[in-house]
Structure formats: structure tokens, C-alpha cells
C-alpha positions, 0 to 999 in steps of 0.5 A, spaced: 500 500 500 502 507 499 497 510 504 491 513 502 495 519 500 499 515 495 500 519 489 498 517 482 504 515 480 506 511 486 500 506 485 503 501 489 507 499 496 513 497 498 518 492 497 522 488 503 526 494 506 532 491 508 537 489 504 539 496 501 538 500 508 542 494 512 548 494 507 548 502 507 548 502 515 553 497 515 558 501 510 556 507 515 559 503 521 565 501 517 566 508 515 566 511 522 573 512 525 576 516 531 577 522 527 572 528 527 568 529 521 573 535 519 579 530 520 575 524 516 574 529 510 580 532 510 584 525 510 580 523 504 582 529 501 581 530 493 580 522 493 573 523 496 568 523 491 562 528 491 556 527 486 557 534 482 560 540 484 560 541 491 565 543 497 571 540 499 574 541 506 581 542 508 584 544 515 588 550 517 589 550 524 583 549 528 579 552 522 574 549 517 576 551 510 571 550 504 574 550 497 573 546 490 572 539 490 574 533 486 568 531 482 566 523 482 560 519 481 560 512 484 567 512 487 565 513 494 561 507 498 554 509 501 556 512 507 561 517 504 556 519 499 556 527 498 550 531 494 552 538 492 548 543 496 548 549 491 545 548 484 539 549 480 534 545 484 534 544 491 537 537 493 533 532 496 527 532 491 530 528 485 536 525 489 535 518 490 531 517 496 535 515 503 533 511 508 532 516 514 528 522 515 528 528 520 523 533 518 521 539 522 516 545 521 518 552 524 514 558 526 518 564 525 518 568 532 520 575 529 517 580 525 523 583 523 524 582 515 532 583 516 532 577 521 528 572 517 533 574 511 539 573 516 536 566 518 536 564 511 543 566 510 545 562 516 541 556 514 544 556 507 551 557 509 550 551 515 547 547 510 552 547 505 557 545 510 553 539 513 551 536 507 559 535 505 560 532 512 563 538 515 560 541 522 555 547 522 560 552 523 567 554 521 570 552 528 566 545 529 564 542 536 571 542 539 574 549 537 573 556 537 572 561 543 573 557 549 568 561 553 562 561 548 558 555 546 561 551 540 558 552 533 556 545 532 553 540 537 558 535 536 554 528 536 556 527 529 563 527 530 566 521 526 560 520 522 561 520 514 556 524 510 551 519 509 548 522 503 545 528 507 540 532 503 537 539 506 531 541 503 527 548 505 520 550 504 516 556 505 509 555 508 503 560 507 503 563 513 510 566 512 506 571 507 500 572 511 499 569 518 493 566 521 491 574 523 492 575 515 498 580 517 503 581 512 509 581 517 515 581 512 512 584 506 511 578 502 503 578 501 503 580 494 508 575 492 504 569 495 503 563 490 496 562 488 497 555 489 500 556 496 494 555 501 493 551 507 490 544 504 483 543 505 480 538 510 479 532 506 473 527 508 475 523 514 481 527 516 482 528 523 488 533 523 492 535 529 494 542 529 500 541 533 502 536 527 500 541 521 502 547 517 508 552 519 512 558 516 518 554 514 520 547 513 526 543 513 527 536 510 533 532 512 534 525 509 540 521 510 542 514 510 544 515 518 539 517 523 544 521 527 546 525 521 539 527 519 538 529 527 544 532 528 542 537 522 536 539 524 538 540 531 543 545 529 539 549 524 534 549 530 540 552 534 542 557 529 534 559 529 534 561 536 530 567 537 528 568 530 524 561 529 522 555 533 520 548 531 513 547 531 513 540 530 517 534 527 517 527 525 522 522 524 522 517 519 525 510 517 525 505 511 523 509 505 516 508 502 518 510 495 524 510 490 526 516 486 531 512 482 531 507 477 537 504 481 533 503 487 528 497 488 521 498 490 520 498 498 515 496 502 510 500 507 508 497 514 502 494 511 507 489 507 506 491 500 510 494 495 510 502 495 511 507 489 512 502 484 510 507 478 513 513 482 517 518 478 524 517 477 530 522 477 532 519 470 526 522 466 527 529 467 522 530 462 517 528 466 520 532 472 519 538 468 511 536 467 509 534 474 514 537 479 518 543 477 514 550 477 515 553 470 517 560 469 511 564 468 506 559 471 504 565 477 505 572 475 506 574 482 510 568 484 516 568 479 521 567 484 518 560 485 520 558 477 525 552 478 522 550 485 516 546 487 511 544 492 512 540 498 506 536 501 506 532 507 501 528 510 502 524 517 498 518 516 496 513 522 495 506 520 491 501 524 496 496 524 493 491 529 486 490 525 490 490 518 494 484 521 488 480 522 485 482 515 485 476 510 490 476 505 485 476 500 482 482 503 488 486 503 490 484 496 483 487 494 484 493 498 490 495 495 489 492 488 496 488 487 499 482 490 503 482 496 508 478 494 510 481 487 506 487 487 503 485 480 496 488 479 491 483 480 489 484 473 495 480 471 503 481 469 509 483 473 510 489 478 511 494 473 505 491 468 500 497 467 493 495 471 487 493 466 482 496 470 477 494 465 478 486 466 473 483 469 472 476 473 466 471 474 460 475 474 463 481 471 466 483 477 472 488 476 479 484 478 481 491 480 475 493 485 472 500 484 475 502 491 482 499 490 487 504 492 491 502 485 485 504 481 483 511 485 491 513 485 493 511 478 494 517 473 489 514 468 484 516 473 487 523 475 487 526 468 494 523 467 497 528 473 503 525 477 507 526 483 514 525 486 514 521 492 519 521 498 515 518 504 517 514 510 515 509 515 514 512 522 513 508 529 512 513 535 511 509 540 504 506 542 497 509 543 494 509 550 490 503 548 497 499 547 497 499 539 503 502 535 502 509 533 505 508 526 504 509 519 506 513 513 509 520 513 507 522 506 511 527 502 510 529 495 513 534 490 508 537 485 508 542 480 501 545 482 497 542 488 491 544 485 491 539 480 496 534 482 494 532 489 488 535 491 483 532 486 486 525 487 486 526 495 479 528 495 477 522 491 481 517 495 479 520 502 471 519 500 472 512 496 478 508 497 477 502 501 483 503 505 481 509 509 478 503 514 485 502 516 488 509 515 487 516 519 490 522 517 493 526 523 497 531 520 497 536 514 502 541 511 503 545 504 510 548 503 513 552 497 520 550 495 524 555 492 529 553 487 536 552 489 541 557 491 545 556 484 551 560 486 555 559 493 554 567 494 547 566 494 542 564 499 536 560 499 529 564 497 533 570 495 529 570 489 523 571 494 526 577 497 529 581 492 
């Protein structure tokens, strides 16, 4: 299953998550040494592979130095992967999905426009360092003025970069707050599509798990690396912004590269079989990236995208007592191979017109695959980067677990809202799902030059 929020392209669930992520974690473990992240990266020198143009580091005395790096693809083991922070688009969207997530939404606590811009500048500088395996500040966790707090918290010392990506977005309340106030002079630049998501049928949203002025998505193959990044960004934001809510995720529930196997979600089904892939840039242009001229008031968003999050609680215990036949009928795919019930293999196109005995469709009219498929949604698709979560247990002793759904779309009004409205009202899986958190953010284009900062086009 892909969760009720499964995008059209992700019309199926997830393959046993284990081999790939376990191997990555094993590699990460073997890559750890007693060196600090600074020393580890400095020792690697020009031989450390960086995917695309990035930042390499040297060490001069007790200070970090950033400079050009050697480019290489595929030479580094998984734990040593580094993705460039600067670029046309932000990383962490079409980047191959990592295995771990720490997602955080922030409320801006100042009304000073200059302070907000300063925060974005500081976040950009810190993110450029963190994604390359460096500390959040130039001194690191053990250097700098002795009577001042370190400019990095230090829990990632000795850990490799683990493919860390940091992706930033702006919520609708950054432009107009809940009282319709234009705190930062941005109201006339708010994209028409950037509004709170509607309350879909059967939603039971917790305001404490929804919305936000800013968001940061930290993805990595080591959970401590992702948590370290969010912790340091929150530390830098002190006095300007504070975390509103956050979510930890494990085990990706989709693939964004043809080199990745289809994962499985907590219902045990392959998830995201037809997800958009980075290797098809034409489809990304059609369904993910905002084109120039799409919104006259928001030209600053060209090259960016929209990020949708939905926290979907799964009724794990009732599902585990449901027959295999019923499970497969609700999903519309087989549980073992992920093939559509109309026949074929995992990647066969579902035949929604094929019927069995008595003229009953082999893929039911309330099956998740049917309702989420592009053919049933005017051909629109989305790029999914969801994760499983387990947040302990409920007061009834059941697992507080489910899918933290993340999708990137060109326009939520056409690429998400109509489909989710239909799923919420008609999907048979809704008996086992409850949507408890919801948010929409505009993700600006990347900071193309090292001298620029994220969101600069919005403020200039």
C-alpha cells in the first residue's frame, strides 16, 4: 500500500526494506573512525568523491576551510556519499531517496524582515557545510572561543556524510499569518497555489502536527546525521524561529531512482512502484518543477516546487488480522510481487477494465491502485519521498505508526488535491488509515551560486 495519500504515480507499496538500508548502515559503521568529521574529510582529501560540484574541506589550524572539490560519481561507498548543496534545484527532491528522515516545521518568532533574511543566510551557509560532512560552523564542536558555546553540537563527530540532503520550504503563513498580517512584506508575492490544504473527508488533523512558516527536510542514510542537522539549524534559529513540530522517519516508502528497488510500507506491500524517477527529467519538468511564468506574482518560485506532507496513522493491529485476500483487494496488487491483480509483473500497467466471474472488476472500484493511478487523475503525477514512522504506542497499547507522506508537485491544485479528495471519500483503505497531520510548503529553487542564499529570489 502507499497510504491513502499515495500519489498517482506511486500506485503501489513497498518492497522488503532491508537489504539496501542494512548494507548502507553497515558501510556507515565501517566508515566511522576516531577522527572528527573535519579530520575524516580532510584525510580523504581530493580522493573523496562528491556527486557534482560541491565543497571540499581542508584544515588550517583549528579552522574549517571550504574550497573546490574533486568531482566523482560512484567512487565513494554509501556512507561517504556527498550531494552538492548549491545548484539549480534544491537537493533532496530528485536525489535518490535515503533511508532516514528528520523533518521539522518552524514558526518564525520575529517580525523583523532583516532577521528572517539573516536566518536564511545562516541556514544556507550551515547547510552547505553539513551536507559535505563538515560541522555547522567554521570552528566545529571542539574549537573556537573557549568561553562561548561551540558552533556545532558535536554528536556527529566521526560520522561520514551519509548522503545528507537539506531541503527548505516556505509555508503560507510566512506571507500572511493566521491574523492575515503581512509581517515581512511578502503578501503580494504569495503563490496562488500556496494555501493551507483543505480538510479532506475523514481527516482528523492535529494542529500541533500541521502547517508552519518554514520547513526543513533532512534525509540521510544515518539517523544521527539527519538529527544532528536539524538540531543545529534549530540552534542557529534561536530567537528568530522555533520548531513547531517534527517527525522522524525510517525505511523509505518510495524510490526516486531507477537504481533503487521498490520498498515496502508497514502494511507489507510494495510502495511507489510507478513513482517518478530522477532519470526522466522530462517528466520532472511536467509534474514537479514550477515553470517560469506559471504565477505572475510568484516568479521567484520558477525552478522550485511544492512540498506536501501528510502524517498518516495506520491501524496496524486490525490490518494484521485482515485476510490476505482482503488486503490484496484493498490495495489492488499482490503482496508478494506487487503485480496488479489484473495480471503481469510489478511494473505491468493495471487493466482496470478486466473483469472476473460475474463481471466483477479484478481491480475493485475502491482499490487504492485504481483511485491513485494517473489514468484516473487526468494523467497528473507526483514525486514521492515518504517514510515509515513508529512513535511509540497509543494509550490503548497499539503502535502509533504509519506513513509520513511527502510529495513534490508542480501545482497542488491539480496534482494532489483532486486525487486526495477522491481517495479520502472512496478508497477502501481509509478503514485502516487516519490522517493526523497536514502541511503545504513552497520550495524555492536552489541557491545556484555559493554567494547566494536560499529564497533570495523571494526577497529581492
